[in-house]
C-alpha positions in Angstrom: 66.6 78.5 -88.6 68.0 75.4 -90.3 69.4 72.6 -88.1 73.2 72.3 -87.9 74.5 69.4 -90.1 76.8 68.3 -87.4 74.0 68.2 -84.9 72.0 66.1 -87.3 74.9 63.6 -87.6 75.2 63.5 -83.8 71.5 62.9 -83.5 71.7 60.1 -86.1 74.5 58.4 -84.2 72.6 58.6 -80.9 69.5 57.2 -82.6 71.6 54.3 -84.0 73.4 53.5 -80.8 70.4 54.3 -78.5 72.9 55.7 -76.1 74.6 59.0 -75.5 77.6 57.3 -74.0 78.1 55.0 -76.9 77.7 57.9 -79.4 80.2 60.0 -77.4 82.7 57.1 -77.4 82.4 56.7 -81.2 82.8 60.4 -81.7 85.6 60.8 -79.2 83.9 63.5 -77.2 82.2 63.7 -73.8 78.7 62.5 -73.1 77.6 66.0 -72.0 78.9 67.4 -75.4 76.6 64.9 -77.2 73.7 65.7 -75.0 74.1 69.4 -75.4 74.3 69.1 -79.2 71.1 67.0 -79.3 69.4 69.5 -76.9 70.3 72.4 -79.2 69.0 70.5 -82.2 65.7 69.8 -80.4 65.4 73.5 -79.5 66.1 74.5 -83.1 63.4 72.3 -84.5 61.0 73.0 -81.6 60.2 69.4 -80.7 61.6 66.5 -78.6 63.4 63.9 -80.8 64.5 61.5 -78.0 62.9 60.1 -74.9 65.5 59.9 -72.2 65.4 57.8 -69.0 68.3 57.0 -66.7 68.6 53.6 -68.4 67.6 54.1 -72.0 67.2 56.5 -75.0 64.5 56.0 -77.6 63.2 58.0 -80.5 59.9 59.9 -80.2 57.6 59.7 -83.2 59.1 63.0 -84.5 62.6 61.6 -83.9 61.8 58.5 -85.9 60.5 60.6 -88.8 63.6 62.8 -88.8 66.0 59.9 -88.5 64.3 58.1 -91.5 64.8 61.3 -93.5 68.4 61.9 -92.7 69.8 58.4 -92.2 70.7 57.9 -95.9 72.5 61.2 -96.2 74.4 60.7 -92.9 75.5 57.2 -94.0 76.7 58.7 -97.3 78.7 61.4 -95.4 80.3 58.7 -93.2 81.5 56.6 -96.2 
């Protein structure tokens, strides 16, 4: 199954902001909606992309690789 393009864009924004809250604010959606989208993406690719704590969000090694691959395309879509 291929990842949803919207989910990849949401993941990229969370990676850039390092925050579900900030990503949700930029997207105009709720934090749980962002979290659920990223969770579904992680399930579809079968690996954790983000490390979550109560105070921070960081990329796993797999998350860093995925972000590096998709960041140029996501930036292009935004412009």
